[in-house]
VEXLUMLUM-491058 format. One line per 10 residues: their letters; for each residue x, y negated, z of N, C-alpha, C, O. Coordinates in nm, 2 decimals. Atoms other than C-alpha are relative to their C-alpha. Example, Ala and Ser with C-alpha at 12.3 -4.5 7.8 and 13.67 -1.06 7.14 Angstrom:
as = 0.09,0.12,0.00,1.23,0.45,0.78,0.09,-0.12,0.00,0.19,-0.12,0.07 | -0.09,0.11,0.00,1.37,0.11,0.71,-0.08,-0.11,0.08,-0.03,-0.22,0.09 $
end
This chain:
mvyirinvnn = 0.12,-0.10,0.05,2.73,-1.70,2.45,-0.12,-0.05,-0.02,-0.14,-0.16,0.03 | 0.17,0.02,0.08,2.38,-1.73,2.30,-0.08,0.08,0.05,-0.06,0.20,0.02 | 0.12,-0.06,-0.03,2.06,-1.63,2.47,-0.11,-0.01,-0.07,-0.16,-0.11,-0.11 | 0.11,0.01,0.07,1.79,-1.52,2.29,-0.12,0.01,0.08,-0.12,0.08,0.18 | 0.10,-0.08,-0.09,1.46,-1.51,2.43,-0.14,0.06,-0.09,-0.21,0.03,-0.18 | 0.11,-0.07,0.13,1.21,-1.28,2.29,-0.12,0.02,0.10,-0.12,0.04,0.22 | 0.19,0.02,-0.09,0.82,-1.29,2.39,-0.02,0.18,-0.02,-0.04,0.22,-0.14 | 0.02,-0.13,0.05,0.78,-0.90,2.42,-0.14,0.03,-0.06,-0.15,0.13,-0.13 | 0.13,-0.03,0.08,0.38,-0.93,2.32,0.05,-0.03,-0.15,0.03,0.07,-0.22 | -0.04,0.03,0.13,0.50,-1.07,1.98,0.06,0.11,-0.07,0.03,0.14,-0.19 $
vffalnlieg = -0.06,-0.09,0.08,0.74,-0.79,1.91,-0.13,0.14,0.01,-0.16,0.22,-0.08 | 0.11,-0.12,0.02,0.46,-0.53,2.01,-0.07,-0.03,-0.11,-0.09,0.06,-0.20 | 0.10,0.04,0.08,0.23,-0.74,1.79,0.05,0.03,-0.16,-0.01,0.08,-0.25 | -0.06,-0.04,0.14,0.47,-0.71,1.51,0.01,0.13,-0.03,-0.02,0.16,-0.14 | -0.01,-0.14,-0.01,0.51,-0.36,1.57,-0.12,0.06,-0.06,-0.12,0.12,-0.17 | 0.13,-0.05,0.03,0.16,-0.27,1.55,-0.05,-0.05,-0.14,-0.14,0.00,-0.21 | 0.07,0.03,0.15,0.14,-0.48,1.21,0.07,0.11,-0.10,0.00,0.17,-0.18 | -0.12,-0.07,0.07,0.45,-0.28,1.07,-0.08,0.17,-0.03,-0.10,0.22,-0.14 | 0.05,-0.09,-0.03,0.28,0.03,1.19,-0.18,0.05,-0.10,-0.22,0.16,-0.14 | 0.12,-0.01,0.08,-0.07,-0.03,1.01,0.00,-0.02,-0.16,-0.09,0.01,-0.24 $
mmkavdkilk = -0.05,0.00,0.16,0.09,-0.12,0.67,0.05,0.13,-0.03,0.01,0.19,-0.13 | -0.04,-0.15,0.03,0.26,0.22,0.70,-0.09,0.06,-0.03,-0.09,0.11,-0.14 | 0.08,-0.09,0.03,-0.04,0.40,0.75,-0.11,-0.03,-0.13,-0.17,0.06,-0.18 | 0.08,0.04,0.08,-0.24,0.19,0.50,0.07,0.10,-0.16,0.01,0.17,-0.23 | -0.05,-0.04,0.11,0.04,0.26,0.24,0.01,0.16,0.00,0.04,0.22,-0.11 | -0.03,-0.16,-0.01,0.05,0.65,0.34,-0.18,0.02,-0.05,-0.18,0.12,-0.11 | 0.12,-0.02,0.01,-0.33,0.66,0.28,-0.02,-0.08,-0.18,-0.10,-0.02,-0.26 | -0.01,0.04,0.15,-0.29,0.45,-0.08,0.08,0.13,-0.08,0.04,0.16,-0.19 | -0.10,-0.07,0.05,-0.04,0.71,-0.17,-0.06,0.16,0.00,-0.01,0.23,-0.09 | 0.10,-0.10,-0.01,-0.27,1.01,-0.08,-0.09,0.00,-0.10,-0.10,0.09,-0.19 $
clennkyglt = 0.13,0.05,0.10,-0.55,0.86,-0.27,0.08,0.03,-0.17,0.05,0.12,-0.25 | -0.05,-0.03,0.16,-0.32,0.83,-0.61,0.09,0.13,-0.01,0.12,0.15,-0.12 | -0.03,-0.16,-0.01,-0.15,1.19,-0.53,-0.11,0.10,-0.05,-0.08,0.20,-0.11 | 0.08,-0.09,0.04,-0.49,1.34,-0.57,-0.09,-0.01,-0.13,-0.18,0.07,-0.17 | 0.06,0.06,0.14,-0.58,1.16,-0.90,0.08,-0.02,-0.13,0.12,-0.13,-0.16 | -0.08,0.04,0.06,-0.40,1.26,-1.20,0.02,-0.09,-0.08,0.14,-0.10,-0.10 | 0.08,0.12,0.05,-0.53,0.98,-1.39,0.06,-0.14,0.02,0.12,-0.22,-0.05 | -0.03,0.12,-0.12,-0.48,0.73,-1.12,-0.11,-0.09,-0.01,-0.19,-0.10,-0.10 | 0.09,0.11,-0.05,-0.68,0.44,-0.97,-0.03,-0.15,-0.02,0.07,-0.22,-0.02 | -0.02,0.14,-0.02,-0.82,0.09,-0.98,0.00,-0.01,0.15,0.00,0.07,0.24 $
itnlvddsgl = -0.01,0.08,-0.17,-0.80,-0.13,-0.68,-0.17,0.08,0.04,-0.18,0.18,0.10 | 0.14,-0.01,-0.03,-1.21,-0.09,-0.66,-0.02,0.17,0.06,-0.09,0.20,0.15 | 0.03,-0.09,-0.02,-1.16,0.27,-0.69,0.11,0.06,0.17,0.08,0.14,0.26 | -0.12,-0.02,-0.10,-0.86,0.31,-0.44,-0.11,-0.08,0.15,-0.14,0.01,0.23 | 0.09,0.06,-0.04,-1.10,0.07,-0.22,-0.11,0.13,0.04,-0.10,0.14,0.16 | 0.09,-0.04,-0.01,-1.38,0.33,-0.22,0.04,0.14,0.05,-0.04,0.20,0.13 | -0.06,-0.15,-0.06,-1.17,0.67,-0.16,0.07,-0.03,0.14,0.05,0.06,0.23 | -0.08,0.01,-0.10,-0.95,0.52,0.12,-0.08,-0.10,0.13,-0.02,-0.11,0.23 | 0.04,0.09,-0.09,-1.17,0.29,0.31,0.06,-0.12,0.04,0.01,-0.21,0.11 | -0.07,0.17,-0.06,-0.93,-0.01,0.36,-0.07,-0.09,-0.10,-0.14,-0.08,-0.20 $
srsairtgla = 0.06,0.14,0.07,-1.02,-0.32,0.26,0.08,-0.03,-0.11,0.18,0.03,-0.12 | -0.05,0.00,0.09,-0.94,-0.47,-0.07,0.14,-0.09,0.01,0.24,-0.08,-0.06 | -0.13,0.09,-0.08,-0.69,-0.71,0.10,0.12,0.12,-0.01,0.22,0.12,-0.09 | -0.08,-0.10,-0.03,-0.52,-0.41,0.22,0.06,0.08,-0.08,0.18,0.07,-0.07 | -0.02,-0.07,0.12,-0.49,-0.19,-0.08,0.06,-0.09,-0.07,0.17,-0.04,-0.10 | -0.08,0.10,0.04,-0.38,-0.51,-0.23,0.16,-0.03,0.00,0.23,-0.03,-0.09 | -0.13,0.03,-0.08,-0.07,-0.58,0.00,0.06,0.13,0.00,0.18,0.11,-0.04 | -0.08,-0.10,0.02,0.04,-0.21,0.00,0.00,0.03,-0.13,0.12,0.05,-0.15 | -0.01,0.01,0.10,-0.02,-0.17,-0.36,0.17,-0.06,-0.04,0.27,-0.01,-0.09 | -0.15,0.08,0.02,0.27,-0.47,-0.37,0.10,0.06,0.06,0.20,0.06,-0.01 $
rlegaqqvki = -0.13,-0.06,-0.04,0.51,-0.29,-0.13,0.02,0.11,-0.14,0.11,0.11,-0.22 | -0.03,-0.11,0.06,0.47,0.02,-0.32,0.07,-0.02,-0.16,0.15,0.06,-0.20 | -0.04,0.03,0.11,0.55,-0.16,-0.67,0.11,-0.04,0.04,0.21,0.01,-0.03 | -0.17,0.05,-0.01,0.86,-0.34,-0.53,0.06,0.10,0.05,0.18,0.07,0.07 | -0.10,-0.16,-0.01,0.99,0.07,-0.42,-0.02,0.05,-0.11,0.01,0.17,-0.13 | 0.03,-0.11,0.12,0.90,0.16,-0.75,-0.09,0.12,0.01,-0.06,0.21,-0.08 | 0.09,-0.11,-0.04,0.64,0.42,-0.62,-0.08,-0.03,-0.06,-0.13,0.08,-0.06 | 0.13,0.00,0.08,0.35,0.33,-0.83,0.06,-0.05,-0.15,0.16,-0.13,-0.16 | 0.00,0.10,0.12,0.35,0.22,-1.20,-0.13,-0.02,-0.05,-0.21,0.07,-0.04 | 0.10,0.04,0.06,0.07,0.05,-1.36,-0.04,0.00,-0.13,0.05,-0.01,-0.21 $
rcvgmakvys = 0.06,-0.06,0.14,-0.12,0.11,-1.66,-0.09,-0.13,-0.05,-0.17,-0.13,0.04 | 0.12,0.08,-0.01,-0.36,-0.19,-1.78,-0.08,0.07,-0.12,-0.03,0.10,-0.23 | 0.07,-0.02,0.08,-0.65,-0.07,-1.94,-0.14,-0.08,-0.01,-0.23,-0.08,0.08 | 0.06,0.13,0.00,-0.86,-0.36,-2.08,0.00,-0.11,0.09,0.10,-0.19,0.06 | -0.01,0.08,-0.13,-0.91,-0.59,-1.78,0.00,0.05,0.13,-0.04,-0.02,0.22 | -0.05,-0.07,-0.11,-0.82,-0.34,-1.51,0.13,0.02,-0.04,0.19,0.00,-0.15 | -0.13,-0.05,0.00,-0.51,-0.21,-1.38,0.00,0.13,0.04,-0.09,0.16,0.12 | 0.02,-0.15,-0.05,-0.47,0.16,-1.31,0.12,0.02,0.06,0.22,-0.03,0.01 | -0.13,-0.01,-0.10,-0.23,0.27,-1.04,0.05,0.15,-0.01,-0.03,0.23,0.01 | -0.04,-0.18,-0.05,-0.05,0.62,-1.02,0.10,-0.03,0.02,0.16,-0.13,0.01 $
vagkkk = -0.12,-0.03,-0.12,0.23,0.78,-0.82,0.15,-0.04,-0.15,0.15,0.02,-0.25 | -0.12,-0.02,0.09,0.55,0.70,-1.05,0.07,0.12,-0.02,0.08,0.19,0.08 | -0.04,-0.15,0.06,0.71,1.00,-1.25,-0.11,0.11,0.01,-0.09,0.23,-0.02 | 0.10,-0.16,0.02,0.39,1.22,-1.22,-0.04,0.00,-0.16,-0.03,-0.11,-0.22 | 0.02,-0.02,0.14,0.30,1.34,-1.55,-0.15,0.00,0.03,-0.22,0.04,0.12 | 0.17,-0.04,0.03,-0.05,1.32,-1.70,-0.04,0.14,-0.04,-0.16,0.16,-0.06 $
end
């Protein structure tokens, strides 16, 4: 039989991180859904109140889940909800 020691504090810390990221992803999606042309990271920071780092991490998760699409406009990337018509 193998016993594994689990530090309860570490589990709660990890759960809080996951919950915070899910809230950030929800905020990002709401901002994107409210704009039919899409938003840049700077626009998302202004609209959501989240940090640039949180936005970038959330967008990476959404990209991986294929929930957002990216359009390059000059040097900027414009993000919008995947499947949403303009």
